[in-house]
NUGU-255498 format. One record per atom (N, C-alpha, C, O, CB): x, y, z. Coordinates in steps of 0.001 Angstrom, whole numbers, padded with zeros to 6 digits, always signed. Glycine has a CB too. Layout:
XYZ
...
***
This chain:
-003608-037340-011014
-003075-036393-010064
-003346-034988-010572
-002971-034653-011695
-001567-036622-009836
-003989-034169-009766
-004262-032783-010121
-003171-031888-009557
-002776-032002-008396
-005649-032344-009603
-002700-030999-010413
-001679-030039-010003
-002259-028656-010168
-002583-028242-011282
-000363-030202-010829
-002392-027940-009078
-003022-026624-009123
-002092-025592-008489
-001549-025812-007406
-004395-026641-008399
-001916-024469-009176
-001106-023372-008669
-002007-022246-008198
-002954-021869-008888
-000127-022870-009744
-001719-021721-007048
-002422-020542-006552
-001468-019361-006649
-000338-019427-006165
-002929-020746-005077
-001919-018290-007270
-001095-017114-007456
-001468-016033-006442
-002635-015869-006085
-001238-016584-008885
-000472-015317-005999
-000728-014169-005139
-001375-013065-005962
-000926-012759-007066
+000580-013667-004474
-002417-012478-005425
-003074-011381-006127
-002803-010051-005437
-002726-009011-006090
-004580-011630-006216
-002660-010088-004136
-002388-008894-003332
-001352-009240-002265
-001297-010357-001750
-003698-008345-002676
-000544-008245-001959
+000460-008422-000913
+000748-007045-000325
+000999-006090-001061
+001775-009097-001473
+000713-006944+000982
+001009-005687+001655
+002237-005893+002532
+002312-006840+003314
-000210-005192+002498
+003197-004983+002382
+004429-005075+003159
+004684-003756+003874
+004379-002682+003357
+005626-005443+002253
+005248-003860+005067
+005543-002688+005894
+007056-002577+006050
+007743-003563+006313
+004840-002786+007294
+007558-001359+005881
+008989-001099+005968
+009239-000012+007001
+008438+000909+007159
+009565-000691+004592
+010381-000133+007713
+010767+000860+008701
+012254+001149+008556
+013036+000271+008192
+010432+000379+010135
+012633+002388+008844
+014050+002759+008793
+014258+004055+009576
+013317+004800+009849
+014534+002921+007315
+015518+004298+009926
+015845+005515+010665
+016173+006686+009751
+016266+007824+010211
+017005+005258+011588
+016350+006415+008445
+016515+007526+007506
+015833+007177+006193
+015598+006008+005888
+018018+007846+007275
+015524+008203+005431
+014719+008039+004224
+015450+007241+003145
+014818+006514+002378
+014324+009397+003678
+016768+007371+003081
+017539+006646+002061
+017485+005139+002298
+017338+004370+001348
+019002+007123+002053
+017603+004709+003556
+017511+003283+003867
+016113+002750+003581
+015957+001637+003078
+017881+003031+005332
+015108+003538+003898
+013730+003132+003623
+013525+002947+002130
+012955+001944+001701
+012734+004169+004175
+013983+003903+001335
+013851+003817-000114
+014604+002603-000664
+014107+001917-001558
+014366+005102-000770
+015782+002340-000141
+016572+001196-000597
+015848-000119-000315
+015800-000997-001177
+017949+001195+000080
+015290-000258+000876
+014563-001480+001238
+013340-001687+000353
+013062-002802-000090
+014138-001430+002705
+012617-000605+000102
+011430-000714-000751
+011822-001108-002169
+011195-001986-002761
+010649+000612-000765
+012849-000471-002720
+013281-000785-004085
+013747-002228-004227
+013475-002870-005241
+014396+000151-004506
+014448-002744-003219
+014871-004149-003255
+013667-005082-003291
+013662-006074-004020
+015752-004477-002040
+012653-004760-002505
+011474-005618-002462
+010636-005501-003730
+009985-006466-004132
+010626-005276-001254
+010645-004342-004358
+009949-004189-005642
+010539-005138-006666
+009804-005787-007411
+010037-002732-006149
+011859-005223-006710
+012527-006135-007656
+012150-007584-007357
+011868-008350-008278
+014069-005962-007591
+012141-007967-006080
+011773-009338-005713
+010329-009652-006103
+010033-010736-006606
+011966-009555-004207
+009444-008701-005869
+008031-008947-006165
+007733-008924-007657
+006760-009537-008097
+007171-007921-005465
+008542-008238-008438
+008361-008275-009885
+008617-009678-010415
+008028-010077-011420
+009292-007266-010574
+009487-010428-009752
+009771-011798-010159
+008553-012704-010001
+008433-013709-010702
+010931-012349-009353
+007654-012360-009090
+006426-013145-008922
+005224-012387-009491
+004081-012608-009091
+006191-013476-007428
+005513-011497-010423
+004505-010772-011205
+003598-009863-010364
+002409-009728-010652
+003653-011759-011952
+004162-009248-009337
+003428-008265-008549
+004024-006892-008793
+005244-006727-008794
+003461-008619-007040
+003169-005915-008999
+003607-004540-009188
+003078-003661-008065
+002156-004048-007347
+003143-004005-010550
+003658-002493-007917
+003238-001564-006870
+001884-000959-007230
+001700-000416-008319
+004296-000449-006666
+000955-001061-006309
-000371-000473-006494
-000455+000872-005770
-000969+001851-006311
-001472-001434-005980
+000057+000901-004541
+000056+002161-003799
+001129+002137-002713
+001576+001079-002270
-001332+002424-003177
+001522+003334-002303
+002508+003503-001238
+002015+004601-000305
+001608+005672-000755
+003925+003848-001817
+002052+004332+000985
+001778+005362+001978
+002968+005409+002928
+003574+004379+003226
+000436+005081+002749
+003293+006586+003394
+004460+006697+004257
+004205+007731+005349
+003350+008608+005227
+005711+007073+003436
+004981+007590+006421
+004869+008506+007549
+006253+008761+008138
+007170+007954+007984
+003911+007940+008627
+006381+009894+008812
+007587+010203+009556
+007167+010558+010980
+006203+011293+011196
+008398+011369+008884
+007900+010028+011928
+007620+010306+013336
+008891+010868+013962
+009987+010369+013709
+007133+009015+014094
+008742+011901+014775
+009872+012479+015499
+009724+012101+016966
+008703+012385+017593
+009940+014039+015316
+010765+011451+017509
+010729+011030+018910
+010935+012235+019825
+011228+013337+019361
+011805+009953+019186
+010780+012017+021106
+010976+013086+022083
+012413+013598+022075
+012670+014748+022430
+010607+012596+023479
+013351+012735+021668
+014761+013128+021596
+015083+013866+020300
+016208+014329+020117
+015654+011900+021723
+014121+013978+019411
+014329+014683+018146
+014786+013789+017000
+015091+014290+015918
+015330+015764+018343
+014840+012479+017215
+015225+011547+016151
+014034+011272+015248
+012897+011158+015706
+015769+010225+016743
+014312+011169+013978
+013256+010881+013004
+013173+009382+012754
+014182+008677+012758
+013510+011634+011677
+011952+008914+012537
+011697+007505+012263
+010735+007443+011087
+009670+008060+011119
+011117+006760+013523
+011106+006699+010049
+010316+006628+008821
+009685+005251+008682
+010292+004239+009034
+011187+006946+007592
+008466+005222+008166
+007792+003952+007878
+006987+004108+006589
+006587+005206+006201
+006864+003518+009069
+006770+002963+005946
+005995+002962+004706
+005235+001648+004589
+005699+000597+005032
+006915+003174+003472
+004063+001735+003986
+003254+000558+003666
+003123+000524+002161
+002663+001485+001544
+001841+000592+004372
+003532-000601+001565
+003477-000754+000106
+002493-001863-000223
+002603-002981+000283
+004891-001068-000493
+001533-001540-001074
+000530-002507-001520
+000915-002985-002911
+000947-002198-003857
-000908-001884-001518
+001204-004261-003033
+001538-004868-004318
+000313-005602-004839
-000422-006221-004069
+002755-005836-004190
+000094-005531-006150
-001017-006228-006793
-000522-006955-008032
+000480-006574-008637
-002147-005244-007160
-001243-008010-008400
-000901-008756-009603
-001066-007874-010827
-001997-007074-010918
-001768-010016-009729
-000143-008035-011766
-000189-007221-012991
-001255-007735-013933
-001444-007179-015015
+001174-007215-013699
***
């Protein structure tokens, strides 16, 4: 019987929130989870959008890579 493990090498996750603190909290929680599977942050890109009503909307894309 052959037992083979496949490891994640890259993972991209998208986060959204209505304020920057919630966005940061969500990203930090996921960083901790991904460290458990030996993935570290490779890059982060983020954007802010203002709706017609003047509300701000934040999003971020985090690229995790194997250490």
